[in-house]
C-alpha distance (Angstrom), angle and dihedral (degrees) to the residues before:
residue distance angle dihedral
M1 . . .
E2 3.76 . .
Y3 3.80 124.2 .
H4 3.80 120.4 -167.3
F5 3.80 143.7 -154.1
N6 3.89 130.0 152.8
Q7 3.79 131.0 -121.4
N8 3.82 109.8 -60.0
P9 3.82 129.0 -145.6
M10 3.81 114.1 -97.2
K11 3.81 92.9 -117.7
N12 3.82 89.7 62.8
Q13 3.78 96.1 44.8
L14 3.80 98.9 102.5
S15 3.80 97.5 48.7
F16 3.79 91.2 42.8
L17 3.80 93.3 49.0
A18 3.81 90.5 48.5
F19 3.77 89.6 54.8
A20 3.79 92.2 47.6
V21 3.81 92.9 49.5
A22 3.80 91.7 48.7
L23 3.79 92.3 50.7
V24 3.79 92.7 45.2
S25 3.79 89.6 55.0
V26 3.81 90.3 54.4
L27 3.80 92.0 47.4
L28 3.79 92.7 49.6
L29 3.78 92.2 49.2
E30 3.79 89.4 52.6
G31 3.82 91.4 50.9
C32 3.78 93.8 -119.3
S33 3.78 127.1 169.7
V34 3.76 138.6 -152.8
A35 3.78 138.0 -115.9
P36 3.80 131.7 -153.9
P37 3.79 127.3 -107.5
I38 3.78 115.1 -66.2
R39 3.76 136.9 -144.9
I40 3.79 116.2 -148.0
A41 3.76 129.1 35.4
P42 3.81 87.2 -26.8
D43 3.76 113.2 -126.1
Q44 3.77 94.2 -135.3
P45 3.79 130.3 128.2
A46 3.76 131.8 -113.1
I47 3.78 116.3 -102.6
A48 3.77 102.8 -72.7
V49 3.82 102.1 37.3
P50 3.82 114.4 111.1
A51 3.79 119.3 -119.0
E52 3.76 125.0 -107.3
P53 3.82 123.4 -101.0
A54 3.78 118.0 -75.0
L55 3.76 116.1 -83.8
Q56 3.81 115.3 -126.9
P57 3.83 109.3 -144.1
V58 3.80 113.4 -149.7
L59 3.80 121.6 -170.5
K60 3.80 116.7 175.9
P61 3.84 118.2 -165.6
A62 3.81 110.7 -119.7
D63 3.78 139.8 -176.7
W64 3.79 119.8 -107.8
T65 3.79 89.2 -116.3
A66 3.82 88.7 67.7
L67 3.82 89.5 67.7
A68 3.80 101.2 85.8
G69 3.79 109.1 -150.9
W70 3.80 95.4 16.1
A71 3.79 93.2 121.0
D72 3.82 92.1 49.9
D73 3.80 100.2 48.8
D74 3.81 122.2 102.0
I75 3.79 95.4 -126.0
Q76 3.81 97.7 -179.9
P77 3.85 96.1 92.3
A78 3.79 91.2 49.6
W79 3.81 91.2 47.4
E80 3.80 90.2 53.9
A81 3.80 88.6 50.0
F82 3.80 89.8 50.4
L83 3.81 90.9 52.6
R84 3.80 86.6 56.8
S85 3.78 87.7 54.7
C86 3.78 87.7 54.2
A87 3.80 89.3 70.2
V88 3.82 83.3 76.0
L89 3.82 102.6 23.1
K90 3.81 95.4 54.3
N91 3.80 88.2 75.2
Q92 3.80 91.8 58.8
P93 3.84 117.2 84.3
L94 3.83 93.4 -136.5
W95 3.80 93.6 57.0
Q96 3.79 102.1 28.9
E97 3.80 99.0 93.4
T98 3.80 94.4 43.9
C99 3.81 92.9 48.6
I100 3.80 93.5 47.8
E101 3.81 91.7 49.4
G102 3.78 92.7 44.5
D103 3.79 93.6 49.3
A104 3.81 91.3 48.6
M105 3.80 93.5 51.1
G106 3.76 96.9 79.9
P107 3.82 120.2 -167.2
Q108 3.79 114.0 -7.8
N109 3.78 133.3 -177.6
A110 3.79 117.9 -115.9
V111 3.81 94.8 -99.5
M112 3.80 95.3 50.6
L113 3.79 92.9 44.3
R114 3.80 92.3 51.3
Q115 3.81 90.4 48.5
F116 3.80 90.5 50.5
I117 3.81 92.7 50.9
E118 3.79 93.3 46.4
S119 3.81 91.0 50.4
R120 3.82 95.4 47.9
F121 3.81 102.8 36.1
T122 3.78 136.9 53.5
P123 3.83 118.9 -154.1
H124 3.79 117.0 -128.0
Q125 3.78 119.8 -169.3
V126 3.79 112.5 -130.3
L127 3.80 108.8 -130.0
N128 3.77 133.7 -172.8
P129 3.81 117.7 -116.7
D130 3.83 89.1 -98.9
G131 3.81 90.8 56.7
S132 3.82 96.6 -106.3
G133 3.80 118.9 133.3
D134 3.81 103.7 -152.9
G135 3.77 126.3 95.8
L136 3.80 144.5 155.8
I137 3.80 120.9 -76.6
T138 3.80 117.2 -167.2
G139 3.80 132.2 170.5
Y140 3.79 141.8 -125.1
Y141 3.80 136.8 -177.0
E142 3.79 145.5 -173.9
P143 3.83 108.8 -92.2
L144 3.81 128.7 -151.2
L145 3.81 118.5 -135.0
K146 3.81 131.6 -176.0
G147 3.77 113.1 -122.7
S148 3.78 153.5 140.8
R149 3.78 139.3 -139.0
T150 3.80 89.3 -124.2
Q151 3.79 131.4 55.9
S152 3.79 120.1 -110.8
R153 3.80 139.9 153.9
R154 3.80 89.0 -85.3
Y155 3.81 98.0 39.3
R156 3.77 102.4 46.3
Y157 3.81 105.1 131.9
P158 3.84 111.9 89.9
I159 3.78 128.4 -141.1
Y160 3.79 102.9 -150.1
T161 3.75 129.2 -150.3
T162 3.82 120.0 -142.8
P163 3.82 112.0 -65.9
D164 3.80 118.5 -127.0
E165 3.79 91.8 -127.6
L166 3.81 94.0 61.1
L167 3.81 104.6 108.4
V168 3.80 126.1 -155.8
V169 3.80 126.6 -173.6
D170 3.79 120.3 -170.0
L171 3.80 103.4 -144.8
G172 3.79 90.6 -168.8
E173 3.80 87.9 74.7
I174 3.80 88.5 61.3
Y175 3.80 100.3 33.1
P176 3.83 114.7 24.7
E177 3.81 89.7 -160.1
L178 3.81 87.7 64.3
K179 3.79 93.9 60.5
N180 3.82 111.1 160.1
M181 3.80 92.9 16.1
R182 3.77 113.5 121.6
L183 3.78 136.2 171.7
R184 3.79 123.2 -137.0
G185 3.79 131.3 -166.1
R186 3.79 144.9 98.2
L187 3.77 138.6 -95.3
Q188 3.79 120.1 -100.9
G189 3.76 104.9 -176.3
R190 3.81 103.1 -54.2
K191 3.79 94.3 -22.9
V192 3.79 129.5 91.2
V193 3.80 110.6 -135.9
P194 3.83 134.0 172.5
Y195 3.77 115.5 -77.8
Y196 3.81 118.5 -108.0
S197 3.81 116.8 -70.3
R198 3.80 123.3 -130.6
S199 3.81 92.4 -95.6
E200 3.81 91.5 49.1
I201 3.80 92.2 49.4
E202 3.79 93.0 48.8
S203 3.82 95.5 44.1
N204 3.80 93.9 45.7
P205 3.83 112.7 20.8
A206 3.83 93.2 166.5
P207 3.85 95.0 104.8
L208 3.82 88.5 58.2
K209 3.79 96.9 46.0
G210 3.80 109.2 134.9
R211 3.82 92.6 22.9
E212 3.81 93.6 91.0
L213 3.78 108.1 127.3
L214 3.82 95.9 179.9
W215 3.79 140.2 -17.4
V216 3.82 123.3 -126.6
D217 3.79 134.5 -168.8
D218 3.80 103.2 -130.4
E219 3.79 126.1 58.4
V220 3.81 93.7 -164.4
E221 3.79 92.5 53.0
L222 3.80 88.4 47.9
F223 3.80 90.4 51.5
F224 3.81 90.9 52.5
L225 3.80 90.6 45.8
Q226 3.79 86.4 61.1
I227 3.79 90.7 50.6
Q228 3.84 92.8 48.4
G229 3.81 90.8 45.6
S230 3.81 97.0 -143.6
G231 3.78 138.9 41.4
R232 3.77 149.1 139.3
V233 3.80 129.6 -92.2
Q234 3.80 120.0 -153.2
L235 3.79 110.7 -147.3
E236 3.78 126.6 -145.7
N237 3.82 91.1 -101.3
G238 3.80 91.0 54.4
G239 3.79 94.8 -102.9
I240 3.80 119.3 137.5
V241 3.80 124.7 -134.6
R242 3.80 118.5 -165.8
V243 3.80 116.5 -148.8
G244 3.79 130.1 -171.3
Y245 3.78 140.1 -172.8
S246 3.78 114.0 -73.5
D247 3.80 106.4 164.6
Q248 3.78 145.4 -36.2
N249 3.80 137.5 -129.3
G250 3.80 96.5 -115.9
Y251 3.80 102.1 -109.6
P252 3.81 124.3 124.9
Y253 3.78 117.7 -98.8
K254 3.80 112.1 -111.8
S255 3.80 120.3 -160.8
I256 3.79 110.6 -124.3
G257 3.80 89.1 -168.1
R258 3.78 90.5 60.7
L259 3.80 89.2 45.7
L260 3.81 91.8 53.8
V261 3.80 89.5 51.5
E262 3.80 91.4 49.3
R263 3.80 90.3 50.0
G264 3.79 92.1 50.3
E265 3.80 91.9 -116.9
L266 3.81 94.9 119.5
P267 3.79 134.9 20.8
L268 3.81 114.2 -118.9
E269 3.80 93.9 -109.9
K270 3.83 90.8 58.1
A271 3.79 97.5 46.3
S272 3.81 92.0 105.0
M273 3.79 127.3 119.1
Q274 3.79 89.4 -94.5
G275 3.80 91.4 48.8
I276 3.79 92.8 49.7
K277 3.80 92.1 49.8
A278 3.81 91.0 49.6
W279 3.81 90.3 49.5
G280 3.82 89.5 51.8
Q281 3.80 91.2 53.0
R282 3.81 90.0 52.1
N283 3.81 94.2 44.2
P284 3.83 108.7 35.3
H285 3.81 90.8 153.2
K286 3.82 90.7 60.1
L287 3.78 97.9 40.3
G288 3.80 100.9 86.9
E289 3.80 93.3 50.9
L290 3.80 91.0 48.5
L291 3.80 95.1 50.9
Q292 3.80 91.7 49.1
Q293 3.81 90.1 59.8
N294 3.80 85.7 77.6
A295 3.81 99.9 71.3
S296 3.81 91.2 -174.2
F297 3.81 113.5 106.4
V298 3.81 126.1 -173.0
F299 3.81 127.4 -148.8
F300 3.79 122.0 -153.1
R301 3.78 142.5 -154.0
E302 3.78 130.5 -152.8
L303 3.80 113.4 -106.2
P304 3.80 130.5 -156.7
G305 3.77 109.8 -82.1
D306 3.80 94.2 -135.8
L307 3.82 96.2 63.2
P308 3.81 111.8 126.1
G309 3.80 89.3 -134.2
P310 3.79 142.7 -11.6
L311 3.79 117.0 -66.0
G312 3.80 116.1 -103.5
A313 3.78 127.7 -154.1
L314 3.83 89.8 -86.5
G315 3.80 88.2 63.4
V316 3.81 97.1 -116.2
P317 3.84 128.5 106.0
L318 3.79 115.1 -88.9
T319 3.80 122.5 -121.2
A320 3.80 118.3 -135.3
G321 3.79 111.1 -114.7
R322 3.80 93.2 4.5
S323 3.82 107.3 62.5
L324 3.79 123.3 85.5
A325 3.78 133.2 -164.3
I326 3.81 108.8 -142.9
D327 3.79 140.3 166.8
P328 3.82 101.3 -92.5
R329 3.79 90.7 -154.3
A330 3.81 86.1 71.3
V331 3.81 105.6 25.4
P332 3.82 122.1 38.1
Q333 3.78 113.8 -116.4
G334 3.78 112.7 -110.6
A335 3.79 95.9 22.8
P336 3.82 123.4 129.3
V337 3.81 111.6 -109.1
F338 3.79 126.4 -165.2
L339 3.80 107.6 -144.4
A340 3.79 124.2 -159.7
T341 3.79 111.2 -169.6
T342 3.82 139.6 114.2
W343 3.79 135.0 -95.7
P344 3.82 113.9 -92.0
N345 3.79 114.0 -72.0
T346 3.81 92.3 -4.6
D347 3.79 140.7 86.4
K348 3.83 91.6 -129.0
R349 3.81 110.2 126.7
L350 3.79 118.7 -106.4
H351 3.80 103.5 -173.3
R352 3.78 115.8 158.7
L353 3.77 146.7 134.3
M354 3.81 112.3 -94.6
V355 3.82 135.2 173.6
A356 3.81 125.9 -126.4
Q357 3.81 101.2 -127.3
D358 3.78 105.1 140.0
T359 3.79 145.3 39.1
G360 3.80 133.8 -148.2
G361 3.78 141.3 -154.9
A362 3.79 93.2 -121.2
I363 3.81 93.9 38.8
K364 3.78 99.8 100.5
G365 3.79 124.5 147.9
N366 3.76 142.1 39.2
V367 3.82 102.8 -81.0
R368 3.80 96.3 37.0
A369 3.79 128.4 112.3
D370 3.80 144.0 161.6
F371 3.82 115.0 -139.8
F372 3.83 114.4 -141.8
W373 3.80 108.2 -137.5
G374 3.81 97.9 -178.4
F375 3.79 130.7 -132.7
G376 3.81 133.4 -30.9
P377 3.82 140.4 43.6
E378 3.80 95.5 -60.2
A379 3.80 91.6 50.6
A380 3.82 89.6 49.5
D381 3.80 91.1 49.7
Q382 3.79 94.9 49.5
A383 3.80 93.9 43.6
G384 3.80 93.5 47.2
K385 3.78 94.5 55.6
M386 3.82 100.7 34.7
K387 3.79 112.8 116.4
Q388 3.79 105.8 137.1
M389 3.79 136.7 149.5
G390 3.80 117.4 -115.8
K391 3.78 150.3 159.8
M392 3.81 128.8 -124.5
W393 3.79 136.6 -153.2
V394 3.79 118.8 -171.4
L395 3.81 116.1 -150.8
M396 3.79 111.5 -138.6
P397 3.82 129.4 -178.4
S398 3.80 108.7 -85.7
R399 3.79 90.6 -136.6
G400 3.77 120.5 62.5
F401 3.80 101.9 5.5
V402 3.80 120.6 115.4
P403 3.84 111.6 -176.9
Q404 3.77 122.9 -136.0
R405 3.81 111.9 -120.4
């Protein structure tokens, strides 16, 4: 699991490093492992919480005939999304040749493109450590909020940008075996302590004064913006501001839907985004306390308005209906992934080529993915109710890749 801090001032380096070394020793004694960066409401602990057990990635080489629906899918949109991934992958030896060839191809008809992919890639089924191939597929989207650049009685809920006092230490720079493990917190005198939780931020926003990026009119929509990790804000003059994930306070994400089920407030089948919002409208006096049960808090940054989609963890714009958030400990970021699942709340097949371009706080495990539905009411509806079982095949370059088994 990942632990975060941000770059510290030089004068605090010794005390901060001493803390990091002490904590690393504890983690190593407990046999803990690390997780890669994450996208939405990152499911990562505060400073002193041990990491989760190591994930065992399993990729089993498969024949193309094992991918039911492969021959019927319109793979062009996914291929265009993959070429966006190549902006990052082309710098990695494993992907360099494939990306160069793919970029040089130019427009191709469906038959030629499929032949190219089949000749350059080998499908590998993603399996769970117990050898099973089924896992949970959920959905996310890019929400639209109403907001303003100034605070008012209507627009009183702030979207914060990353505070300067949030500290992040990359332990991989000290211990290579702790690659992707980071520590996050703040300085209190000469001590490093956990950063403020959601309830602390909301009850005492003074430490974040001046870090307000925008103000919005709905605290529930703001909460779900943090879960989605990116979105758009429509200003009073009609202008649109796009915001994306910048950082997080270091606390584990806690599902308020699961909490409502445990409390008997909602039946399991209604614990969707839509169900939670409806519950909040019926119980405004309980809403604040519920939201504060998720101590995780996300900070945002303003993104260029001309992006074709929100930025994922890979650093490239996402493609509606073709981008996946995955656990990068199991599935390489940027890789094409053939997904075999069903449409939300139906048994209708949804088998298509996707691209792993994002990560998520709740996306933990080998056969686990979050399907990006895009922007707008229909995307929100599909994402909010998607909780399907599915299988995954990651397409890796035929030359140079040796799967872990």
